[in-house]
ZAPA-18309 format. One record per residue: x, y, z of N, C-alpha, C in turn; residue in three letters; residue number from 1. Coordinates in steps of 0.001 Angstrom, whole numbers, plus 524288, in hexadecimal, padded with zeros to 5 digits. Layout:
<pts>
@nxx=X&nyy=Y&nzz=Z&caxx=X&cayy=Y&cazz=Z&cxx=X&cyy=Y&czz=Z&res=ala&n=NUM .
...
</pts>
This chain:
<pts>
@nxx=2143C&nyy=24746&nzz=9EEE2&caxx=20FD5&cayy=248F5&cazz=9EBD3&cxx=20DC7&cyy=24441&czz=9E8C8&res=met&n=1 .
@nxx=208B5&nyy=24396&nzz=9E8B7&caxx=20661&cayy=23F3D&cazz=9E5D0&cxx=205D4&cyy=240B1&czz=9E019&res=thr&n=2 .
@nxx=204E0&nyy=23CC4&nzz=9DCC4&caxx=20420&cayy=23DB7&cazz=9D73B&cxx=1FF86&cyy=24167&czz=9D654&res=glu&n=3 .
@nxx=1FB59&nyy=240C5&nzz=9D93A&caxx=1F6BB&cayy=24419&cazz=9D8AD&cxx=1F80B&cyy=249BF&czz=9D9F0&res=thr&n=4 .
@nxx=1FB15&nyy=24AAA&nzz=9DE0C&caxx=1FC8F&cayy=25002&cazz=9DF6E&cxx=1FFF8&cyy=25269&czz=9DB32&res=glu&n=5 .
@nxx=20370&nyy=24F5C&nzz=9D913&caxx=206DD&cayy=25148&cazz=9D500&cxx=203AB&cyy=2530B&czz=9D045&res=ser&n=6 .
@nxx=1FFF3&nyy=25006&nzz=9CEB3&caxx=1FC9E&cayy=25162&cazz=9CA46&cxx=1F965&cyy=25637&czz=9CB88&res=ile&n=7 .
@nxx=1F746&nyy=2567D&nzz=9D031&caxx=1F415&cayy=25AF6&cazz=9D1B9&cxx=1F757&cyy=25FF6&czz=9D1AC&res=ala&n=8 .
@nxx=1FC10&nyy=25FD0&nzz=9D39B&caxx=1FF52&cayy=26481&cazz=9D3A8&cxx=200A4&cyy=2663F&czz=9CE1F&res=arg&n=9 .
@nxx=201CC&nyy=26288&nzz=9CAB8&caxx=202F4&cayy=263FA&cazz=9C55D&cxx=1FE3D&cyy=2667E&czz=9C2C5&res=arg&n=10 .
@nxx=1F99A&nyy=264A1&nzz=9C3FA&caxx=1F4F6&cayy=266C5&cazz=9C176&cxx=1F3A8&cyy=26C38&czz=9C37B&res=ser&n=11 .
@nxx=1F5D0&nyy=26DB9&nzz=9C800&caxx=1F4EA&cayy=272F9&cazz=9CA10&cxx=1F857&cyy=27704&czz=9C75E&res=glu&n=12 .
@nxx=1FC73&nyy=2754C&nzz=9C4BA&caxx=1FFE1&cayy=278F3&cazz=9C216&cxx=1FCF7&cyy=27B70&czz=9BD8E&res=gln&n=13 .
@nxx=1FDF7&nyy=2806F&nzz=9BCA9&caxx=1FB5A&cayy=282F0&cazz=9B838&cxx=1FCE5&cyy=28036&czz=9B322&res=pro&n=14 .
@nxx=1F90C&nyy=27F9A&nzz=9AFD5&caxx=1FA22&cayy=27CFE&cazz=9AADC&cxx=1FD8D&cyy=28078&czz=9A77F&res=glu&n=15 .
@nxx=20140&nyy=27DF6&nzz=9A4E6&caxx=20485&cayy=280CD&cazz=9A13D&cxx=2016F&cyy=281C5&czz=99C46&res=arg&n=16 .
@nxx=2022F&nyy=28657&nzz=99A1F&caxx=1FFAF&cayy=28775&cazz=99518&cxx=2025D&cyy=28416&czz=990FB&res=ala&n=17 .
@nxx=1FF49&nyy=2811F&nzz=98E2E&caxx=2016C&cayy=27DAF&cazz=98A30&cxx=1FF95&cyy=27F8A&czz=984E3&res=arg&n=18 .
@nxx=20343&nyy=2806C&nzz=9817E&caxx=201DE&cayy=28218&cazz=97C45&cxx=202B3&cyy=27D9D&czz=97883&res=gln&n=19 .
@nxx=1FEB4&nyy=27C9A&nzz=97560&caxx=1FF17&cayy=27897&cazz=97161&cxx=201B5&cyy=27B02&czz=96C9F&res=thr&n=20 .
@nxx=205B8&nyy=2786E&nzz=96AB4&caxx=20864&cayy=27A61&cazz=96612&cxx=20593&cyy=27852&czz=96143&res=arg&n=21 .
@nxx=2044D&nyy=27BD3&nzz=95DA7&caxx=201A9&cayy=27A58&cazz=958D5&cxx=2057D&cyy=27AF3&czz=95450&res=lys&n=22 .
@nxx=205F2&nyy=276E1&nzz=95124&caxx=2097D&cayy=276DB&cazz=94CAC&cxx=20632&cyy=276A7&czz=947B7&res=ile&n=23 .
@nxx=20709&nyy=27A4D&nzz=94438&caxx=20441&cayy=27A5A&cazz=93F3B&cxx=2070E&cyy=276C7&czz=93B5F&res=arg&n=24 .
@nxx=2040E&nyy=27377&nzz=938C9&caxx=20641&cayy=26FD2&cazz=934FD&cxx=2055A&cyy=271ED&czz=92F79&res=leu&n=25 .
@nxx=2084C&nyy=275CF&nzz=92DFE&caxx=207C6&cayy=27819&cazz=928CD&cxx=20351&cyy=27BFC&czz=9288F&res=gly&n=26 .
@nxx=2018C&nyy=27D06&nzz=923C7&caxx=1FDAA&cayy=28115&cazz=922E8&cxx=1F81A&cyy=27EFD&czz=92295&res=thr&n=27 .
@nxx=1F757&nyy=279E8&nzz=922E4&caxx=1F228&cayy=27792&cazz=9223B&cxx=1EE91&cyy=27806&czz=926ED&res=gly&n=28 .
@nxx=1F08C&nyy=279A5&nzz=92B6B&caxx=1ED49&cayy=27A56&cazz=93005&cxx=1EDB5&cyy=27606&czz=9341C&res=gly&n=29 .
@nxx=1F093&nyy=271DB&nzz=93306&caxx=1F14D&cayy=26DBD&cazz=936F0&cxx=1F513&cyy=26F98&czz=93B22&res=ser&n=30 .
@nxx=1F40E&nyy=26DED&nzz=93FF7&caxx=1F77E&cayy=26F52&cazz=94452&cxx=1F844&cyy=26A9A&czz=947E1&res=thr&n=31 .
@nxx=1FC76&nyy=26ACE&nzz=94AD4&caxx=1FD82&cayy=266EF&cazz=94EEA&cxx=1FE68&cyy=269EA&czz=953F4&res=ile&n=32 .
@nxx=1FBA5&nyy=26858&nzz=95807&caxx=1FC5D&cayy=26AA7&cazz=95D2B&cxx=1FF77&cyy=266DD&czz=96090&res=glu&n=33 .
@nxx=2035E&nyy=268E6&nzz=9632E&caxx=20686&cayy=265CC&cazz=966C9&cxx=203B8&cyy=265E8&czz=96C08&res=val&n=34 .
@nxx=20182&nyy=2617F&nzz=96DA3&caxx=1FEB0&cayy=2613B&cazz=9729C&cxx=2023D&cyy=25F89&czz=97712&res=leu&n=35 .
@nxx=205D2&nyy=25BED&nzz=975FE&caxx=20993&cayy=25A24&cazz=979F8&cxx=20E55&cyy=257FB&czz=97729&res=ala&n=36 .
@nxx=212C9&nyy=25A4C&nzz=97835&caxx=217A3&cayy=25866&cazz=975EE&cxx=21A65&cyy=254B8&czz=979A9&res=gly&n=37 .
@nxx=21E98&nyy=25247&nzz=977E5&caxx=22167&cayy=24E95&cazz=97B3B&cxx=2238E&cyy=25103&czz=9803B&res=pro&n=38 .
@nxx=224CF&nyy=255FA&nzz=98024&caxx=226D2&cayy=2588C&cazz=984E1&cxx=222A4&cyy=258D7&czz=98914&res=ala&n=39 .
@nxx=21DB5&nyy=25919&nzz=9877C&caxx=2196A&cayy=2597F&cazz=98B3F&cxx=21797&cyy=25432&czz=98D48&res=glu&n=40 .
@nxx=2193A&nyy=25001&nzz=98ABE&caxx=21768&cayy=24AC4&cazz=98C45&cxx=21BED&cyy=24727&czz=98DAD&res=thr&n=41 .
@nxx=22061&nyy=2496A&nzz=98EEB&caxx=22517&cayy=24661&cazz=99009&cxx=22653&cyy=24281&czz=98BB0&res=asp&n=42 .
@nxx=22534&nyy=24416&nzz=986D4&caxx=22681&cayy=240E6&cazz=9824E&cxx=222C8&cyy=23C6F&czz=98135&res=gly&n=43 .
@nxx=21E9B&nyy=23C01&nzz=98434&caxx=21AF5&cayy=237A8&cazz=9838B&cxx=217BF&cyy=2381A&czz=97E94&res=thr&n=44 .
@nxx=215DB&nyy=23CCD&nzz=97D62&caxx=21256&cayy=23D82&cazz=978F6&cxx=212AC&cyy=24322&czz=97707&res=val&n=45 .
@nxx=2117A&nyy=243EE&nzz=97211&caxx=210A4&cayy=2491A&cazz=96FD3&cxx=20B1C&cyy=24914&czz=96DAD&res=ser&n=46 .
@nxx=20839&nyy=24D46&nzz=96E91&caxx=202C7&cayy=24D75&cazz=96CCB&cxx=201F8&cyy=2525D&czz=96982&res=ile&n=47 .
@nxx=1FFB4&nyy=25186&nzz=964E5&caxx=1FEB6&cayy=255C0&cazz=96134&cxx=1F913&cyy=2557B&czz=95F5E&res=tyr&n=48 .
@nxx=1F6D5&nyy=25A19&nzz=95E38&caxx=1F199&cayy=25A51&cazz=95BDE&cxx=1F24C&cyy=25C74&czz=95659&res=arg&n=49 .
@nxx=1F0B8&nyy=25959&nzz=95283&caxx=1F164&cayy=25AB9&cazz=94D0B&cxx=1EC28&cyy=25C58&czz=94AC8&res=trp&n=50 .
@nxx=1EBBF&nyy=26145&nzz=94948&caxx=1E71C&cayy=2634E&cazz=946AA&cxx=1E837&cyy=26308&czz=940CD&res=his&n=51 .
@nxx=1E5BA&nyy=25F5C&nzz=93E2B&caxx=1E680&cayy=25EA6&cazz=9388F&cxx=1E290&cyy=2620F&czz=935A1&res=met&n=52 .
@nxx=1E485&nyy=265A4&nzz=93284&caxx=1E131&cayy=26900&cazz=92F5F&cxx=1DE62&cyy=265BB&czz=92B36&res=ala&n=53 .
@nxx=1DA3A&nyy=267D7&nzz=928EB&caxx=1D77B&cayy=264E9&cazz=924D4&cxx=1DB10&cyy=26309&czz=9206D&res=pro&n=54 .
@nxx=1DF2B&nyy=265FE&nzz=91F33&caxx=1E2B4&cayy=26486&cazz=91AF3&cxx=1E727&cyy=260E6&czz=91CAA&res=ser&n=55 .
@nxx=1E7A8&nyy=25FCE&nzz=921AE&caxx=1EBED&cayy=25C8E&cazz=923AA&cxx=1EB64&cyy=256F9&czz=921BC&res=ser&n=56 .
@nxx=1EFC8&nyy=2548B&nzz=92052&caxx=1EFA7&cayy=24F2A&cazz=91E64&cxx=1F1A3&cyy=24B32&czz=92265&res=arg&n=57 .
@nxx=1F572&nyy=24C86&nzz=9257F&caxx=1F7B3&cayy=248D8&cazz=9293B&cxx=1FCAB&cyy=2466A&czz=9271D&res=gly&n=58 .
@nxx=1FFBD&nyy=243E4&nzz=92A80&caxx=204C6&cayy=241A8&cazz=928E1&cxx=20428&cyy=23C76&czz=92603&res=pro&n=59 .
@nxx=207AD&nyy=23B8F&nzz=9225A&caxx=207F2&cayy=236A0&cazz=91F75&cxx=209C1&cyy=23241&czz=9231C&res=ala&n=60 .
@nxx=20932&nyy=22D4E&nzz=9217D&caxx=20AED&cayy=228EF&cazz=924C9&cxx=210A4&cyy=2297A&czz=9266F&res=pro&n=61 .
@nxx=21175&nyy=228D1&nzz=92B7E&caxx=2169F&cayy=22973&cazz=92DCE&cxx=216D7&cyy=22668&czz=932E9&res=his&n=62 .
@nxx=21B7F&nyy=2263A&nzz=9353A&caxx=21C17&cayy=223E3&cazz=93A6E&cxx=2203C&cyy=226E8&czz=93D64&res=phe&n=63 .
@nxx=22061&nyy=225ED&nzz=94283&caxx=2243E&cayy=22843&cazz=94600&cxx=22702&cyy=223D0&czz=948D7&res=his&n=64 .
@nxx=22C06&nyy=22458&nzz=949C5&caxx=22EE8&cayy=2202B&cazz=94C65&cxx=22F56&cyy=220F7&czz=95242&res=thr&n=65 .
@nxx=22E7F&nyy=225CA&nzz=95424&caxx=22F85&cayy=226EA&cazz=959A4&cxx=22AB9&cyy=22832&czz=95CDE&res=thr&n=66 .
@nxx=22626&nyy=22886&nzz=95A75&caxx=22170&cayy=229C1&cazz=95D73&cxx=21C98&cyy=22798&czz=95ABF&res=phe&n=67 .
@nxx=2187A&nyy=226F4&nzz=95DD1&caxx=21365&cayy=22558&cazz=95BBF&cxx=20FD5&cyy=22A1A&czz=95B94&res=ser&n=68 .
@nxx=20B9B&nyy=229A2&nzz=95889&caxx=207CA&cayy=22DDF&cazz=95825&cxx=2024E&cyy=22BB5&czz=958F2&res=glu&n=69 .
@nxx=1FF3D&nyy=22E8A&nzz=95BE4&caxx=1F9B2&cayy=22D50&cazz=95C8D&cxx=1F69F&cyy=23211&czz=95ABC&res=thr&n=70 .
@nxx=1F298&nyy=2311F&nzz=957A5&caxx=1EF53&cayy=23544&cazz=95579&cxx=1E9C7&cyy=2349A&czz=95780&res=phe&n=71 .
@nxx=1E76A&nyy=238D9&nzz=9592C&caxx=1E1FB&cayy=238D9&cazz=95AE9&cxx=1DF2F&cyy=23D20&czz=957E2&res=ile&n=72 .
@nxx=1DB13&nyy=23BA6&nzz=95507&caxx=1D82B&cayy=23F7C&cazz=951F8&cxx=1D463&cyy=2425C&czz=95595&res=val&n=73 .
@nxx=1D4B7&nyy=2477F&nzz=95590&caxx=1D136&cayy=24ABB&cazz=958AD&cxx=1CCAA&cyy=24CC2&czz=95561&res=leu&n=74 .
@nxx=1CDCE&nyy=24E49&nzz=9508D&caxx=1C9D2&cayy=25072&cazz=94D02&cxx=1CB10&cyy=24EC5&czz=94775&res=glu&n=75 .
@nxx=1C6FD&nyy=24E20&nzz=9444D&caxx=1C7B7&cayy=24CED&cazz=93ECD&cxx=1C8CA&cyy=2472D&czz=93DDA&res=gly&n=76 .
@nxx=1CA6E&nyy=24600&nzz=93917&caxx=1CBB4&cayy=240A7&cazz=93789&cxx=1D127&cyy=2409A&czz=9352F&res=glu&n=77 .
@nxx=1D42C&nyy=23CAE&nzz=936A2&caxx=1D97A&cayy=23C0A&cazz=934B5&cxx=1DA35&cyy=2364B&czz=93357&res=val&n=78 .
@nxx=1DCD6&nyy=23545&nzz=92F01&caxx=1DE1C&cayy=22FE3&cazz=92D99&cxx=1E37D&cyy=22E96&czz=92FCB&res=asp&n=79 .
@nxx=1E3EE&nyy=229D7&nzz=931FA&caxx=1E8C8&cayy=2280C&cazz=93474&cxx=1EA9C&cyy=22313&czz=931C2&res=tyr&n=80 .
@nxx=1EFA0&nyy=222D8&nzz=93082&caxx=1F20B&cayy=21E3E&cazz=92E30&cxx=1F53F&cyy=21B86&czz=93265&res=phe&n=81 .
@nxx=1F439&nyy=2168A&nzz=93354&caxx=1F6DB&cayy=213A2&cazz=93783&cxx=1FB58&cyy=2103F&czz=9358B&res=asp&n=82 .
@nxx=1FD1E&nyy=21146&nzz=930CA&caxx=2014A&cayy=20E16&cazz=92E86&cxx=1FF31&cyy=209E0&czz=92AE6&res=gly&n=83 .
@nxx=1FA0E&nyy=208EC&nzz=92B30&caxx=1F791&cayy=204E8&cazz=927ED&cxx=1F2CE&cyy=206F2&czz=92508&res=his&n=84 .
@nxx=1EF9D&nyy=20A03&nzz=9279E&caxx=1EABA&cayy=20BDC&cazz=9254F&cxx=1E943&cyy=21135&czz=92787&res=ala&n=85 .
@nxx=1E607&nyy=213F9&nzz=92495&caxx=1E3F5&cayy=218FA&cazz=92650&cxx=1DEBF&cyy=2182A&czz=92904&res=trp&n=86 .
@nxx=1DDB3&nyy=21B56&nzz=92D05&caxx=1D893&cayy=21B51&cazz=92F91&cxx=1D742&cyy=220E6&czz=93128&res=arg&n=87 .
@nxx=1D23C&nyy=2220B&nzz=93151&caxx=1D076&cayy=22746&cazz=932AD&cxx=1CFE1&cyy=227B7&czz=93891&res=thr&n=88 .
@nxx=1D22D&nyy=22BD0&nzz=93ABA&caxx=1D1B0&cayy=22CFA&cazz=9404D&cxx=1CDD3&cyy=23172&czz=940F9&res=leu&n=89 .
@nxx=1CA2D&nyy=230BA&nzz=9448B&caxx=1C635&cayy=234A0&cazz=945D3&cxx=1C754&cyy=236D6&czz=94B3B&res=leu&n=90 .
@nxx=1C4B8&nyy=23B11&nzz=94CC8&caxx=1C5B0&cayy=23D3A&cazz=95201&cxx=1C540&cyy=23914&czz=95645&res=pro&n=91 .
@nxx=1C946&nyy=238D8&nzz=95991&caxx=1C98E&cayy=23505&cazz=95DC7&cxx=1CCBD&cyy=2303B&czz=95C59&res=gly&n=92 .
@nxx=1CDC7&nyy=22F5D&nzz=95758&caxx=1D0E1&cayy=22AD6&cazz=955AC&cxx=1D6A9&cyy=22BC6&czz=956BE&res=asp&n=93 .
@nxx=1D96E&nyy=22782&nzz=957C1&caxx=1DEFA&cayy=227AB&cazz=958FE&cxx=1E1EE&cyy=223F2&czz=95570&res=thr&n=94 .
@nxx=1E6AA&nyy=2256F&nzz=95407&caxx=1EA2C&cayy=2220B&cazz=9510F&cxx=1EF96&cyy=22276&czz=95385&res=ala&n=95 .
@nxx=1F272&nyy=21E26&nzz=95375&caxx=1F79D&cayy=21E0A&cazz=955E5&cxx=1FB8F&cyy=21BA0&czz=95226&res=his&n=96 .
@nxx=20018&nyy=21E0D&nzz=951BD&caxx=20471&cayy=21BFC&cazz=94EAC&cxx=2091B&cyy=21B67&czz=9524F&res=ala&n=97 .
@nxx=20AA3&nyy=21692&nzz=95355&caxx=20F43&cayy=21593&cazz=9568E&cxx=21423&cyy=21735&czz=95385&res=ala&n=98 .
@nxx=2186B&nyy=2180B&nzz=95641&caxx=21D54&cayy=21952&cazz=953A8&cxx=21E7D&cyy=2151F&czz=94F9C&res=ala&n=99 .
@nxx=21FCC&nyy=216BE&nzz=94AE4&caxx=220F6&cayy=21320&cazz=946AA&cxx=21C4D&cyy=211BF&czz=9433A&res=gly&n=100 .
@nxx=21789&nyy=212E7&nzz=944FB&caxx=212D2&cayy=211B5&cazz=941ED&cxx=211BC&cyy=215FE&czz=93DEE&res=asp&n=101 .
@nxx=21109&nyy=2146F&nzz=93906&caxx=20F8D&cayy=21829&cazz=934F9&cxx=20A07&cyy=21A1B&czz=93613&res=ala&n=102 .
@nxx=2092C&nyy=21F22&nzz=93532&caxx=2040A&cayy=22177&cazz=935FD&cxx=203B6&cyy=22682&czz=932D6&res=his&n=103 .
@nxx=1FEEE&nyy=22851&nzz=93208&caxx=1FE12&cayy=22D28&cazz=92F26&cxx=1F8BB&cyy=22F42&czz=9308B&res=ala&n=104 .
@nxx=1F801&nyy=2342E&nzz=92F6A&caxx=1F2F2&cayy=236C1&cazz=93010&cxx=1F1B0&cyy=2398E&czz=92AFA&res=leu&n=105 .
@nxx=1ECBE&nyy=239AC&nzz=9299F&caxx=1EB1A&cayy=23CD6&cazz=9252E&cxx=1E5A7&cyy=23EF1&czz=9264E&res=arg&n=106 .
@nxx=1E4AB&nyy=24366&nzz=92427&caxx=1DF88&cayy=245CE&cazz=924BD&cxx=1DDCE&cyy=24761&czz=91F54&res=lys&n=107 .
@nxx=1D9F9&nyy=244A0&nzz=91D56&caxx=1D831&cayy=245A5&cazz=91804&cxx=1D338&cyy=248E6&czz=917DA&res=glu&n=108 .
@nxx=1D0A8&nyy=24986&nzz=91C43&caxx=1CBDA&cayy=24C99&cazz=91C74&cxx=1CD2C&cyy=25263&czz=91D0C&res=arg&n=109 .
@nxx=1CA0A&nyy=255A8&nzz=91A99&caxx=1CAFF&cayy=25B51&cazz=91ABE&cxx=1C8A2&cyy=25DB8&czz=91FA6&res=ala&n=110 .
@nxx=1CA34&nyy=25BAA&nzz=92413&caxx=1C87A&cayy=25DB6&cazz=92921&cxx=1CD1A&cyy=25D6B&czz=92CD2&res=glu&n=111 .
@nxx=1CD45&nyy=260A7&nzz=930C6&caxx=1D19A&cayy=2605A&cazz=93481&cxx=1D136&cyy=25B71&czz=937E4&res=pro&n=112 .
@nxx=1D580&nyy=25A25&nzz=93A55&caxx=1D5AA&cayy=255D2&cazz=93E12&cxx=1D986&cyy=25752&czz=9425C&res=ala&n=113 .
@nxx=1D8BE&nyy=25524&nzz=946FD&caxx=1DC50&cayy=25624&cazz=94B56&cxx=1DDC5&cyy=250F7&czz=94DCF&res=thr&n=114 .
@nxx=1E2D8&nyy=2503B&nzz=94EB4&caxx=1E4ED&cayy=24B76&cazz=9510C&cxx=1E843&cyy=24CD1&czz=955C1&res=leu&n=115 .
@nxx=1E84D&nyy=24958&nzz=95996&caxx=1EC5E&cayy=2496F&cazz=95D9B&cxx=1F074&cyy=2457E&czz=95BED&res=leu&n=116 .
@nxx=1F563&nyy=246E4&nzz=95C9F&caxx=1F9B8&cayy=24350&cazz=95B84&cxx=1FCE5&cyy=242C2&czz=9607F&res=met&n=117 .
@nxx=1FDAB&nyy=23DE8&nzz=9622B&caxx=200EF&cayy=23CD9&cazz=966C3&cxx=2059F&cyy=239AC&czz=964F5&res=ala&n=118 .
@nxx=20A4E&nyy=23B9B&nzz=965FA&caxx=20F1A&cayy=23901&cazz=96479&cxx=211B6&cyy=236E8&czz=96960&res=leu&n=119 .
@nxx=21332&nyy=231ED&nzz=96921&caxx=2157A&cayy=22F74&cazz=96DBC&cxx=21A31&cyy=22C2A&czz=96C23&res=ser&n=120 .
@nxx=21EA9&nyy=22CCA&nzz=96EBF&caxx=21F9D&cayy=230C1&cazz=972B8&cxx=21F41&cyy=23627&czz=9704C&res=pro&n=121 .
@nxx=21EFB&nyy=23A01&nzz=973A2&caxx=21E73&cayy=23F58&cazz=971C0&cxx=22334&cyy=2410C&czz=96EA3&res=gly&n=122 .
@nxx=2223F&nyy=24335&nzz=96A22&caxx=2266D&cayy=2455B&cazz=966E6&cxx=224E0&cyy=24AE9&czz=96566&res=val&n=123 .
@nxx=228AE&nyy=24E66&nzz=96525&caxx=2276E&cayy=253C6&cazz=96390&cxx=2269F&cyy=25403&czz=95DAD&res=pro&n=124 .
@nxx=221F1&nyy=25557&nzz=95BF4&caxx=220B9&cayy=255A3&cazz=9565A&cxx=21FAC&cyy=25B3D&czz=95490&res=arg&n=125 .
@nxx=21FEF&nyy=25EF8&nzz=9581D&caxx=21EA1&cayy=26452&cazz=956C4&cxx=221F7&cyy=2665B&czz=95245&res=glu&n=126 .
@nxx=22713&nyy=26584&nzz=95289&caxx=22A99&cayy=2675E&cazz=94E71&cxx=22949&cyy=264CB&czz=94938&res=glu&n=127 .
@nxx=22833&nyy=25FCB&nzz=94958&caxx=226CA&cayy=25CFB&cazz=94496&cxx=221E0&cyy=25F4F&czz=94222&res=tyr&n=128 .
@nxx=21DBF&nyy=25FF0&nzz=94539&caxx=218DC&cayy=26219&cazz=9432F&cxx=219B1&cyy=26795&czz=940FD&res=phe&n=129 .
@nxx=21C95&nyy=26AD3&nzz=943CE&caxx=21D84&cayy=27031&cazz=94214&cxx=220A3&cyy=27046&czz=93CFE&res=ala&n=130 .
@nxx=2247D&nyy=26CE5&nzz=93C86&caxx=227B9&cayy=26CDD&cazz=937D1&cxx=224DC&cyy=26A93&czz=9331A&res=gln&n=131 .
@nxx=22126&nyy=26717&nzz=933F2&caxx=21E25&cayy=264F1&cazz=92F8E&cxx=21B95&cyy=2693C&czz=92C55&res=leu&n=132 .
@nxx=219EC&nyy=26D5C&nzz=92EE3&caxx=21728&cayy=27196&cazz=92C41&cxx=21AC1&cyy=274DC&czz=928CF&res=ala&n=133 .
@nxx=21FDA&nyy=274C1&nzz=929D7&caxx=22358&cayy=27850&cazz=92713&cxx=227D7&cyy=275A2&czz=92438&res=thr&n=134 .
@nxx=228A8&nyy=27099&nzz=92502&caxx=22D29&cayy=26DF3&cazz=922B4&cxx=22C90&cyy=26DA9&czz=91CC2&res=val&n=135 .
@nxx=230F1&nyy=26E4F&nzz=91A02&caxx=230AD&cayy=26DB1&cazz=91454&cxx=2314B&cyy=267E9&czz=912F8&res=asp&n=136 .
@nxx=22FD2&nyy=2669E&nzz=90E4A&caxx=22F8C&cayy=26124&cazz=90C93&cxx=234BA&cyy=25E3E&czz=90D34&res=glu&n=137 .
@nxx=23916&nyy=260C1&nzz=90C22&caxx=23E27&cayy=25E0E&cazz=90C60&cxx=23FBA&cyy=25CAD&czz=911EE&res=arg&n=138 .
@nxx=23DA8&nyy=25F8B&nzz=915E1&caxx=23EF9&cayy=25E68&cazz=91B55&cxx=23AE1&cyy=25B0B&czz=91E14&res=asp&n=139 .
@nxx=236A0&nyy=259C6&nzz=91B66&caxx=2325D&cayy=256DD&cazz=91DD6&cxx=23413&cyy=2516F&czz=91FAB&res=leu&n=140 .
@nxx=236EE&nyy=24E93&nzz=91C75&caxx=238B1&cayy=24955&cazz=91E0C&cxx=23C35&cyy=24994&czz=922D9&res=asn&n=141 .
@nxx=23F8B&nyy=24D78&nzz=9230A&caxx=24304&cayy=24E18&cazz=92794&cxx=23FDA&cyy=24F4A&czz=92C85&res=arg&n=142 .
@nxx=23BC9&nyy=25289&nzz=92C08&caxx=2386A&cayy=253C7&cazz=93077&cxx=235AC&cyy=24EDA&czz=93271&res=leu&n=143 .
@nxx=23383&nyy=24BC9&nzz=92ED9&caxx=230DE&cayy=246F7&cazz=93070&cxx=2349F&cyy=24339&czz=9332C&res=his&n=144 .
@nxx=2392F&nyy=2427A&nzz=93110&caxx=23D0B&cayy=23EF2&cazz=9335C&cxx=23EA8&cyy=240C3&czz=938D2&res=glu&n=145 .
@nxx=23F85&nyy=245CC&nzz=93969&caxx=24135&cayy=247F2&cazz=93E70&cxx=23D07&cyy=2475B&czz=942A7&res=ala&n=146 .
@nxx=2380B&nyy=246D2&nzz=9410C&caxx=233C4&cayy=2467F&cazz=944CE&cxx=2310D&cyy=24132&czz=944B5&res=his&n=147 .
@nxx=233DE&nyy=23D28&nzz=942F0&caxx=23201&cayy=237BC&cazz=94345&cxx=22CDE&cyy=236D7&czz=94056&res=asp&n=148 .
@nxx=22C7F&nyy=23904&nzz=93BA2&caxx=22822&cayy=237E6&cazz=93817&cxx=22A6B&cyy=234F9&czz=93371&res=asn&n=149 .
@nxx=228A3&nyy=2302A&nzz=932AE&caxx=22AA3&cayy=22CD1&cazz=92E80&cxx=22603&cyy=22B35&czz=92B1A&res=his&n=150 .
@nxx=225DE&nyy=22D23&nzz=9264C&caxx=2216B&cayy=22C38&cazz=922D6&cxx=221F4&cyy=22717&czz=91FF3&res=phe&n=151 .
@nxx=21D72&nyy=224AA&nzz=91EE0&caxx=21D28&cayy=21FA1&cazz=91C2E&cxx=219CE&cyy=2204C&czz=9174D&res=val&n=152 .
@nxx=21904&nyy=21C0C&nzz=91462&caxx=215B7&cayy=21C42&cazz=90FB1&cxx=2108B&cyy=21EDD&czz=910DA&res=asp&n=153 .
@nxx=20E24&nyy=22116&nzz=90CE2&caxx=20982&cayy=22439&cazz=90DEB&cxx=204A4&cyy=22119&czz=90F4C&res=asp&n=154 .
@nxx=2049C&nyy=21C00&nzz=90EE3&caxx=20093&cayy=2187D&cazz=91109&cxx=1FB05&cyy=21A0A&czz=90F7D&res=cys&n=155 .
@nxx=1FA2D&nyy=21B4C&nzz=90AA9&caxx=1F4E6&cayy=21C61&cazz=908E4&cxx=1F2DD&cyy=221B2&czz=90A72&res=gly&n=156 .
@nxx=1F650&nyy=22542&nzz=90B75&caxx=1F4BE&cayy=22A89&cazz=90CFD&cxx=1F1FF&cyy=22CEF&czz=9088D&res=arg&n=157 .
</pts>
């Protein structure tokens, strides 16, 4: 069988119903949708769509040691910190933080925003996002440590 035949046969198979998992981030109305987890991409990437409510602020400056993050603004305006300076991202703009690079997001405008987040290699963040909404203050540091979030100085936030 040739490569073309193999692809054609796979495309004839009925499509599997795929359900996007939506995670609520507290009571403010922000949500994260899981578009592709590491199990679906053989660990290459995880992709999430973050709907930031008008009241959403975004995470303080932090870094990850085991994965990089790429952000693509779909709607609204979001400020991005690259470890040195803040800049405003508009729809279509992209920002990338390699593993170990400090970065942050903030949304100061009273309007919603939507971002795509791609994590590489793919890491499962669903549990982390879900627990952020319900964790009490004393367990927050443990949650961040367990999920490779390391916070740094507030860098002019």
